[in-house]
N, C-alpha and C positions, 0 to 999 in steps of 0.2 A: 504494500500500500504506500502511496506517495505522501509526501509532506504537504503538498499543495494540490488544490483542485483548480483547474482553469477551464474557461470556455472561450474559444476563438470567436471574436466578433465577425470575422469574415466568412468562415465556413461552418460555424455553429457547433463544431465538434468539441466535446468535453473530454478532458484527459487528466490523469494524475501525473504529478511530477515531483521528483525529489529535488534537492537543492541544486545538484549538478545539472539536471535537465532544465530547471527553471532558468539558470544562468545561460545555458546554451540557447534556450528558446528566446530569451530576451536579446541575445546577440544575433541569432540567425533567423528568427521568426518561427511561426507555427510549424510543427513537424508534419502537418497534413498538407497545408496550402502555402506555407512560407509568408503569411501575412505578419506584419509587425505587431507584437504584443507589448504592453506596458506592464510595469510592476503591479499596477492596480488590478490586472487581469488574474492575478494569482491569489487565491484565498487559502489561508492555512487550513489544513485538513486534519 
């Protein structure tokens, strides 16, 4: 289970992320559609 729950505003997919994945997603974008996500998109889980 991930530390964070996020939902991509572009593609609507929800996914769990640990800290490492959260950092990578903020740097490279959504792993599904590559849309930019902000720190506000991640809710502690």
